[in-house]
VOLOSE-642469 format. One record per residue (C-alpha): residue number from 1; chain; x, y, z. Coordinates in Angstrom, 1 decimal. Layout:
N
(node NUM 'A' (X Y Z)) ...
//
This chain:
376
(node 1 'A' (31.4 -16.3 -88.9)) (node 2 'A' (30.9 -20.1 -88.6)) (node 3 'A' (27.1 -19.4 -89.0)) (node 4 'A' (27.6 -18.2 -92.3)) (node 5 'A' (29.6 -21.1 -93.3)) (node 6 'A' (26.9 -23.0 -92.1)) (node 7 'A' (24.2 -21.6 -94.4)) (node 8 'A' (26.4 -21.3 -97.1)) (node 9 'A' (27.2 -24.6 -97.1)) (node 10 'A' (23.9 -26.3 -96.6)) (node 11 'A' (20.7 -25.7 -98.4)) (node 12 'A' (18.9 -25.8 -95.7)) (node 13 'A' (18.8 -26.6 -91.6)) (node 14 'A' (16.1 -28.6 -90.2)) (node 15 'A' (14.7 -27.4 -86.6)) (node 16 'A' (14.7 -31.5 -86.5)) (node 17 'A' (17.8 -32.3 -86.9)) (node 18 'A' (19.5 -29.5 -85.7)) (node 19 'A' (18.2 -27.3 -83.1)) (node 20 'A' (21.1 -25.5 -81.3)) (node 21 'A' (21.7 -24.5 -84.5)) (node 22 'A' (18.2 -23.5 -85.8)) (node 23 'A' (17.9 -21.6 -82.6)) (node 24 'A' (21.2 -19.6 -82.7)) (node 25 'A' (20.3 -18.3 -86.1)) (node 26 'A' (17.2 -17.2 -85.2)) (node 27 'A' (18.5 -15.5 -82.1)) (node 28 'A' (20.9 -13.7 -84.9)) (node 29 'A' (18.3 -13.3 -87.7)) (node 30 'A' (17.9 -10.1 -88.3)) (node 31 'A' (22.6 -9.3 -88.3)) (node 32 'A' (22.5 -11.9 -90.5)) (node 33 'A' (19.9 -11.1 -93.1)) (node 34 'A' (21.2 -7.3 -93.0)) (node 35 'A' (24.7 -8.7 -94.1)) (node 36 'A' (23.4 -11.8 -96.6)) (node 37 'A' (20.7 -9.2 -98.4)) (node 38 'A' (23.5 -6.5 -98.9)) (node 39 'A' (26.6 -8.5 -99.8)) (node 40 'A' (25.0 -10.7 -101.9)) (node 41 'A' (20.8 -10.0 -102.4)) (node 42 'A' (20.0 -13.6 -100.7)) (node 43 'A' (17.1 -14.0 -98.7)) (node 44 'A' (17.1 -15.7 -95.3)) (node 45 'A' (14.1 -17.8 -94.5)) (node 46 'A' (12.9 -18.5 -91.1)) (node 47 'A' (9.6 -20.6 -90.6)) (node 48 'A' (8.7 -23.6 -87.6)) (node 49 'A' (10.6 -26.0 -89.6)) (node 50 'A' (13.7 -24.6 -91.3)) (node 51 'A' (16.1 -22.2 -92.0)) (node 52 'A' (17.5 -21.4 -95.1)) (node 53 'A' (19.1 -19.2 -97.0)) (node 54 'A' (18.4 -18.8 -100.6)) (node 55 'A' (21.9 -19.5 -102.5)) (node 56 'A' (21.2 -18.3 -106.5)) (node 57 'A' (24.0 -18.3 -108.5)) (node 58 'A' (25.8 -15.1 -110.5)) (node 59 'A' (25.7 -17.1 -113.8)) (node 60 'A' (24.3 -20.8 -114.4)) (node 61 'A' (26.8 -23.4 -115.4)) (node 62 'A' (27.0 -26.6 -117.3)) (node 63 'A' (28.3 -28.5 -114.0)) (node 64 'A' (25.9 -26.7 -111.6)) (node 65 'A' (22.9 -29.2 -110.0)) (node 66 'A' (21.9 -32.0 -107.8)) (node 67 'A' (25.4 -34.6 -108.4)) (node 68 'A' (22.7 -37.4 -106.8)) (node 69 'A' (20.9 -37.1 -110.1)) (node 70 'A' (22.6 -38.4 -113.6)) (node 71 'A' (19.8 -38.0 -115.5)) (node 72 'A' (17.2 -35.7 -117.0)) (node 73 'A' (14.7 -38.2 -116.0)) (node 74 'A' (15.0 -38.3 -112.5)) (node 75 'A' (15.1 -34.3 -112.2)) (node 76 'A' (11.3 -34.7 -113.9)) (node 77 'A' (10.8 -37.8 -111.3)) (node 78 'A' (11.9 -35.3 -108.1)) (node 79 'A' (9.6 -32.2 -109.3)) (node 80 'A' (6.7 -34.6 -109.6)) (node 81 'A' (7.5 -35.4 -106.1)) (node 82 'A' (7.7 -32.0 -105.0)) (node 83 'A' (4.0 -31.9 -106.5)) (node 84 'A' (2.6 -35.0 -104.6)) (node 85 'A' (4.6 -34.0 -101.2)) (node 86 'A' (2.7 -29.9 -102.0)) (node 87 'A' (-0.5 -31.8 -101.3)) (node 88 'A' (0.1 -33.6 -98.3)) (node 89 'A' (0.2 -32.4 -94.7)) (node 90 'A' (3.0 -32.8 -92.1)) (node 91 'A' (3.0 -35.7 -91.0)) (node 92 'A' (1.2 -37.7 -93.5)) (node 93 'A' (1.8 -41.3 -94.4)) (node 94 'A' (2.1 -42.9 -97.9)) (node 95 'A' (3.4 -45.7 -99.9)) (node 96 'A' (5.7 -46.2 -102.7)) (node 97 'A' (3.0 -47.0 -104.6)) (node 98 'A' (1.7 -43.8 -104.4)) (node 99 'A' (4.2 -42.2 -106.0)) (node 100 'A' (4.8 -44.7 -108.9)) (node 101 'A' (1.6 -44.3 -109.6)) (node 102 'A' (1.1 -40.5 -109.4)) (node 103 'A' (4.6 -40.3 -111.3)) (node 104 'A' (3.9 -42.9 -113.9)) (node 105 'A' (0.9 -40.7 -115.1)) (node 106 'A' (2.8 -37.5 -115.7)) (node 107 'A' (4.5 -39.4 -118.3)) (node 108 'A' (2.7 -40.0 -121.8)) (node 109 'A' (1.6 -43.5 -122.0)) (node 110 'A' (4.3 -46.0 -122.2)) (node 111 'A' (7.2 -43.7 -121.4)) (node 112 'A' (7.8 -44.9 -117.5)) (node 113 'A' (7.3 -48.2 -117.0)) (node 114 'A' (8.3 -49.8 -113.7)) (node 115 'A' (8.9 -53.2 -114.5)) (node 116 'A' (12.2 -51.7 -116.1)) (node 117 'A' (15.4 -51.7 -113.8)) (node 118 'A' (16.5 -48.3 -114.9)) (node 119 'A' (13.4 -46.6 -114.0)) (node 120 'A' (13.6 -48.1 -110.7)) (node 121 'A' (17.0 -47.3 -109.9)) (node 122 'A' (16.1 -43.4 -111.0)) (node 123 'A' (13.2 -43.1 -108.6)) (node 124 'A' (15.7 -45.1 -105.9)) (node 125 'A' (17.9 -41.9 -106.4)) (node 126 'A' (15.2 -39.4 -106.2)) (node 127 'A' (14.1 -41.5 -103.1)) (node 128 'A' (16.8 -41.7 -101.6)) (node 129 'A' (17.9 -38.1 -102.0)) (node 130 'A' (14.7 -36.5 -100.4)) (node 131 'A' (15.4 -38.6 -97.4)) (node 132 'A' (18.7 -37.1 -97.3)) (node 133 'A' (17.3 -34.0 -97.2)) (node 134 'A' (14.3 -34.6 -94.4)) (node 135 'A' (11.8 -34.0 -97.1)) (node 136 'A' (10.3 -37.7 -96.4)) (node 137 'A' (10.8 -40.2 -94.1)) (node 138 'A' (11.1 -43.9 -94.3)) (node 139 'A' (9.0 -45.5 -91.6)) (node 140 'A' (8.8 -49.2 -92.9)) (node 141 'A' (10.3 -51.1 -95.8)) (node 142 'A' (13.6 -51.0 -97.9)) (node 143 'A' (14.4 -49.4 -101.4)) (node 144 'A' (17.0 -52.4 -102.0)) (node 145 'A' (13.9 -54.6 -101.8)) (node 146 'A' (12.1 -52.0 -105.0)) (node 147 'A' (15.0 -52.8 -107.0)) (node 148 'A' (14.2 -56.2 -107.3)) (node 149 'A' (11.1 -56.0 -107.3)) (node 150 'A' (8.3 -53.6 -108.4)) (node 151 'A' (5.9 -54.5 -106.6)) (node 152 'A' (6.9 -53.8 -103.5)) (node 153 'A' (6.0 -51.4 -101.1)) (node 154 'A' (7.6 -48.6 -98.7)) (node 155 'A' (5.7 -46.4 -95.9)) (node 156 'A' (6.8 -43.1 -95.8)) (node 157 'A' (6.3 -39.6 -93.8)) (node 158 'A' (5.7 -35.9 -95.2)) (node 159 'A' (8.0 -33.8 -93.4)) (node 160 'A' (6.3 -30.6 -94.6)) (node 161 'A' (9.8 -29.0 -96.0)) (node 162 'A' (9.4 -30.1 -99.9)) (node 163 'A' (7.0 -26.9 -100.3)) (node 164 'A' (10.8 -24.8 -99.4)) (node 165 'A' (12.8 -27.1 -101.7)) (node 166 'A' (11.7 -24.3 -105.1)) (node 167 'A' (12.2 -20.5 -104.5)) (node 168 'A' (9.6 -18.1 -104.8)) (node 169 'A' (9.7 -16.3 -107.9)) (node 170 'A' (8.5 -12.7 -107.9)) (node 171 'A' (7.4 -12.8 -111.3)) (node 172 'A' (4.8 -15.7 -113.5)) (node 173 'A' (7.5 -17.6 -115.0)) (node 174 'A' (5.0 -18.3 -118.1)) (node 175 'A' (6.9 -15.1 -119.4)) (node 176 'A' (10.2 -16.4 -119.0)) (node 177 'A' (11.9 -18.0 -122.2)) (node 178 'A' (15.8 -18.1 -121.6)) (node 179 'A' (17.2 -19.8 -118.3)) (node 180 'A' (18.7 -16.4 -117.9)) (node 181 'A' (15.3 -15.2 -117.1)) (node 182 'A' (15.2 -17.0 -113.8)) (node 183 'A' (18.5 -15.3 -112.7)) (node 184 'A' (16.8 -11.7 -114.2)) (node 185 'A' (13.9 -12.0 -112.5)) (node 186 'A' (14.5 -11.1 -108.7)) (node 187 'A' (15.6 -7.7 -110.1)) (node 188 'A' (13.3 -7.1 -112.2)) (node 189 'A' (12.0 -4.0 -110.4)) (node 190 'A' (15.7 -3.2 -110.4)) (node 191 'A' (17.9 -1.0 -113.2)) (node 192 'A' (20.3 -3.8 -114.8)) (node 193 'A' (23.1 -1.5 -114.7)) (node 194 'A' (22.3 0.0 -111.3)) (node 195 'A' (26.0 -0.8 -108.9)) (node 196 'A' (23.8 -2.8 -106.2)) (node 197 'A' (23.0 -5.2 -109.0)) (node 198 'A' (26.1 -6.2 -110.6)) (node 199 'A' (28.0 -6.1 -107.0)) (node 200 'A' (25.8 -8.9 -105.7)) (node 201 'A' (26.3 -10.5 -109.0)) (node 202 'A' (30.1 -10.9 -108.8)) (node 203 'A' (29.9 -11.7 -105.3)) (node 204 'A' (27.5 -14.6 -106.0)) (node 205 'A' (30.0 -15.5 -109.2)) (node 206 'A' (32.6 -15.8 -106.4)) (node 207 'A' (30.4 -17.7 -103.9)) (node 208 'A' (29.2 -20.7 -106.2)) (node 209 'A' (31.9 -21.0 -109.0)) (node 210 'A' (35.4 -22.1 -109.2)) (node 211 'A' (36.1 -19.3 -110.8)) (node 212 'A' (35.6 -15.6 -112.5)) (node 213 'A' (36.9 -15.2 -115.7)) (node 214 'A' (37.4 -13.0 -118.5)) (node 215 'A' (36.6 -14.4 -121.6)) (node 216 'A' (36.1 -13.3 -125.7)) (node 217 'A' (33.9 -10.7 -126.5)) (node 218 'A' (33.7 -9.4 -123.1)) (node 219 'A' (35.0 -5.5 -122.9)) (node 220 'A' (37.0 -3.9 -119.9)) (node 221 'A' (33.8 -3.4 -118.1)) (node 222 'A' (32.8 -7.0 -117.3)) (node 223 'A' (32.4 -8.3 -114.0)) (node 224 'A' (36.8 -9.5 -114.0)) (node 225 'A' (37.7 -6.2 -114.6)) (node 226 'A' (35.3 -5.3 -111.8)) (node 227 'A' (36.9 -7.3 -109.8)) (node 228 'A' (40.4 -6.6 -110.5)) (node 229 'A' (39.8 -2.6 -110.2)) (node 230 'A' (37.9 -3.4 -106.4)) (node 231 'A' (39.6 -6.3 -105.6)) (node 232 'A' (40.7 -5.2 -101.8)) (node 233 'A' (37.5 -3.9 -101.1)) (node 234 'A' (35.6 -7.2 -102.1)) (node 235 'A' (38.4 -9.5 -100.3)) (node 236 'A' (37.7 -7.4 -97.2)) (node 237 'A' (34.1 -7.9 -97.2)) (node 238 'A' (34.2 -11.6 -97.6)) (node 239 'A' (37.2 -11.4 -94.9)) (node 240 'A' (34.6 -10.0 -92.9)) (node 241 'A' (32.2 -13.3 -93.1)) (node 242 'A' (34.5 -16.2 -93.2)) (node 243 'A' (38.3 -17.0 -93.7)) (node 244 'A' (39.7 -16.3 -97.2)) (node 245 'A' (41.7 -15.2 -99.5)) (node 246 'A' (41.5 -13.5 -103.1)) (node 247 'A' (43.4 -14.4 -106.3)) (node 248 'A' (43.5 -12.2 -108.8)) (node 249 'A' (45.3 -12.9 -112.2)) (node 250 'A' (45.6 -11.3 -115.6)) (node 251 'A' (42.6 -13.3 -116.9)) (node 252 'A' (40.6 -15.1 -113.6)) (node 253 'A' (40.0 -14.5 -110.0)) (node 254 'A' (39.3 -17.2 -107.0)) (node 255 'A' (37.9 -17.1 -103.8)) (node 256 'A' (40.1 -19.5 -102.2)) (node 257 'A' (39.0 -20.4 -98.6)) (node 258 'A' (41.7 -21.0 -95.7)) (node 259 'A' (41.8 -24.2 -93.9)) (node 260 'A' (39.9 -23.5 -91.0)) (node 261 'A' (37.0 -22.5 -93.0)) (node 262 'A' (34.6 -25.9 -93.4)) (node 263 'A' (32.4 -24.4 -96.3)) (node 264 'A' (31.7 -25.8 -99.7)) (node 265 'A' (32.5 -29.3 -100.7)) (node 266 'A' (36.0 -31.1 -100.1)) (node 267 'A' (38.2 -31.3 -102.8)) (node 268 'A' (39.4 -34.2 -103.7)) (node 269 'A' (37.0 -36.8 -102.4)) (node 270 'A' (38.3 -40.3 -101.4)) (node 271 'A' (37.8 -41.9 -105.0)) (node 272 'A' (40.6 -42.9 -107.1)) (node 273 'A' (39.2 -40.3 -110.2)) (node 274 'A' (39.6 -37.3 -108.3)) (node 275 'A' (43.6 -38.7 -107.1)) (node 276 'A' (43.9 -38.8 -111.4)) (node 277 'A' (42.5 -36.0 -111.9)) (node 278 'A' (44.4 -33.9 -109.7)) (node 279 'A' (47.4 -35.8 -111.4)) (node 280 'A' (46.4 -34.9 -115.0)) (node 281 'A' (46.5 -31.2 -113.5)) (node 282 'A' (49.8 -31.2 -112.2)) (node 283 'A' (50.9 -33.0 -115.7)) (node 284 'A' (49.2 -30.3 -117.5)) (node 285 'A' (51.0 -27.6 -115.7)) (node 286 'A' (54.1 -28.6 -115.8)) (node 287 'A' (53.8 -29.2 -120.2)) (node 288 'A' (53.1 -25.5 -119.8)) (node 289 'A' (56.3 -24.4 -117.9)) (node 290 'A' (58.2 -26.6 -120.5)) (node 291 'A' (56.2 -24.5 -123.4)) (node 292 'A' (55.0 -28.1 -124.1)) (node 293 'A' (51.4 -26.9 -124.1)) (node 294 'A' (50.6 -22.8 -124.6)) (node 295 'A' (47.9 -21.2 -122.3)) (node 296 'A' (45.5 -18.9 -124.8)) (node 297 'A' (45.1 -15.2 -123.7)) (node 298 'A' (42.4 -15.7 -120.9)) (node 299 'A' (44.7 -18.1 -119.3)) (node 300 'A' (43.4 -21.6 -120.3)) (node 301 'A' (44.5 -24.4 -122.5)) (node 302 'A' (42.6 -26.1 -125.5)) (node 303 'A' (43.4 -29.5 -126.5)) (node 304 'A' (42.4 -31.9 -128.9)) (node 305 'A' (39.9 -34.6 -127.2)) (node 306 'A' (41.7 -37.5 -128.0)) (node 307 'A' (45.0 -35.7 -127.2)) (node 308 'A' (43.5 -35.2 -123.5)) (node 309 'A' (42.0 -38.4 -123.6)) (node 310 'A' (45.7 -39.5 -124.4)) (node 311 'A' (47.7 -38.0 -121.9)) (node 312 'A' (45.2 -39.4 -118.6)) (node 313 'A' (45.6 -43.0 -120.6)) (node 314 'A' (49.5 -42.2 -120.0)) (node 315 'A' (49.1 -41.1 -116.4)) (node 316 'A' (47.0 -44.3 -115.7)) (node 317 'A' (49.2 -46.7 -116.8)) (node 318 'A' (52.0 -44.7 -115.2)) (node 319 'A' (50.2 -45.1 -111.5)) (node 320 'A' (48.5 -48.4 -112.1)) (node 321 'A' (49.6 -50.1 -110.0)) (node 322 'A' (49.1 -46.7 -107.1)) (node 323 'A' (45.2 -46.9 -108.1)) (node 324 'A' (42.6 -49.4 -106.2)) (node 325 'A' (41.9 -53.1 -107.5)) (node 326 'A' (38.7 -52.4 -109.5)) (node 327 'A' (40.8 -49.4 -111.1)) (node 328 'A' (44.2 -50.7 -112.2)) (node 329 'A' (43.5 -52.1 -115.9)) (node 330 'A' (43.7 -55.4 -115.9)) (node 331 'A' (40.1 -54.9 -113.9)) (node 332 'A' (39.0 -52.2 -116.6)) (node 333 'A' (39.7 -50.8 -119.5)) (node 334 'A' (42.1 -47.7 -119.9)) (node 335 'A' (39.5 -45.8 -122.8)) (node 336 'A' (36.5 -46.1 -119.8)) (node 337 'A' (38.9 -44.9 -116.9)) (node 338 'A' (40.4 -41.7 -119.1)) (node 339 'A' (36.6 -40.8 -120.4)) (node 340 'A' (35.3 -40.9 -116.4)) (node 341 'A' (38.2 -38.7 -115.7)) (node 342 'A' (36.9 -36.2 -118.0)) (node 343 'A' (33.7 -36.8 -117.4)) (node 344 'A' (33.9 -35.7 -114.0)) (node 345 'A' (36.3 -32.9 -114.5)) (node 346 'A' (33.2 -31.4 -116.6)) (node 347 'A' (31.6 -32.2 -113.9)) (node 348 'A' (33.3 -30.3 -111.4)) (node 349 'A' (33.1 -26.9 -114.0)) (node 350 'A' (37.5 -27.8 -114.4)) (node 351 'A' (36.6 -28.5 -118.1)) (node 352 'A' (34.7 -28.8 -121.0)) (node 353 'A' (34.2 -30.5 -124.0)) (node 354 'A' (33.5 -28.5 -127.1)) (node 355 'A' (33.1 -30.9 -129.5)) (node 356 'A' (36.0 -32.6 -130.9)) (node 357 'A' (38.0 -30.2 -128.6)) (node 358 'A' (38.4 -30.1 -124.4)) (node 359 'A' (38.8 -26.6 -122.7)) (node 360 'A' (40.8 -27.0 -119.7)) (node 361 'A' (39.8 -24.0 -117.3)) (node 362 'A' (42.6 -21.8 -115.3)) (node 363 'A' (41.2 -23.3 -112.2)) (node 364 'A' (43.2 -26.6 -112.9)) (node 365 'A' (46.1 -25.2 -113.1)) (node 366 'A' (45.6 -24.6 -108.9)) (node 367 'A' (44.4 -28.0 -107.8)) (node 368 'A' (47.4 -30.3 -108.9)) (node 369 'A' (48.8 -33.5 -107.1)) (node 370 'A' (50.6 -36.3 -107.7)) (node 371 'A' (51.1 -39.3 -105.5)) (node 372 'A' (54.5 -39.9 -103.1)) (node 373 'A' (55.8 -42.8 -105.0)) (node 374 'A' (55.3 -43.1 -108.7)) (node 375 'A' (56.6 -46.0 -110.5)) (node 376 'A' (56.9 -46.0 -114.1)) 
//
C-alpha cells in the first residue's frame, strides 16, 4: 500500500506541503490505524497541521539518530529550539538573535559563545534541519551570513508543527534511568511476556533495523528464534503492507524491500565513500569464500581495527583512478579516507568498532559491489 510506504518513509506529512497525500491518509485513517496498531503498535496522529506515524524502534541502536547532526551539542541546541518554539503561536515571527540568546543562556556561562565559528556551524545545521522538517520558515536573511558574522540576523516564522516532533510518553520520564526505559514506556501497563508485545517489538526491529541477529547469551526464545519459527506468517504480514521478502539465515534475518517499493533511505548514495564501502564488503565476502577469513557462529566477522583499515587503504589505492578528484590519494591522505569509510560503516549499522577490533555485521555480506573497471 503506497500510503503506508509514505508514512514509513517520512517523519511526517505536512498538510501545507502535500495536501493531496494528507487528505488521502485522512480518508483511509480508520483502516490504516487498525493495521499499524495491530502489527507495530504504532499510533497514527492526525491533526490540522500534519499526519505522523510514531515510528519507535524495537531496539535502540547506536547508528540511529538525526543524520544531519554531527555532535551532541547539536542535539542539545535542537532541544532548546523546540522549547523556544513551544511557547510561540503558529505564524508568529521571530529573529535569529532571539534563538541565539535563548540557547546560550541554557548552557553554563562561557560554554557556548557565538563568536566561535564551530558553534555557529552547529546552530546552522540545527536550523537547516528545522527548515527541512517544516518547523520554521525563513522569511528574510540567510544562514550563510551568520556563518561569516555572528551579528547577522534572519527573520523566521513558526509553523506550529514542532510541538509534534517529540512523542507523548504516558509516564513520568523522571522515573527513567536507562535509555531502554523510553522504549518500554508505552507497554508499561501490559505484561512484558504477552505475545502481542513481543510480536510488535520484533516487527519494529525488522522494519527499522538493518537486520535482526541472534547474539551470544540469548536463548532459543530470543527475537531471532521467534522470526525463524514464524517466518512464513511474518513475511505474509509484511507483504500485505508493501512488496518485500523476508530472508532468514542461520543466525540473521533481513526484511528486503523489492525494487518497486520506495520506502526507506537509499544505499548507496552518490558519494565516493558509499562506493568504497560496497567494494570493502565485496572484498570481505571473497575472503570468506576463499577461507582467508572465517565467520563466527553468528555469521559476523571480527577484525583488528588496523587490519580492517589496511584492507580499506589497499582498496582505495587499487581504485584510486576511479575516485572523484578530491578523494584521490594525491589530494587526500589515504589513512583519513580509510577512517571515514570505517566511520560510515558504523553510522549505517554495518559495523561496530569495539576498542581495538571491528565487528562486521552479517548485513555487510548482502550489500556488495564493484566498479565496472578496476585498475591495478
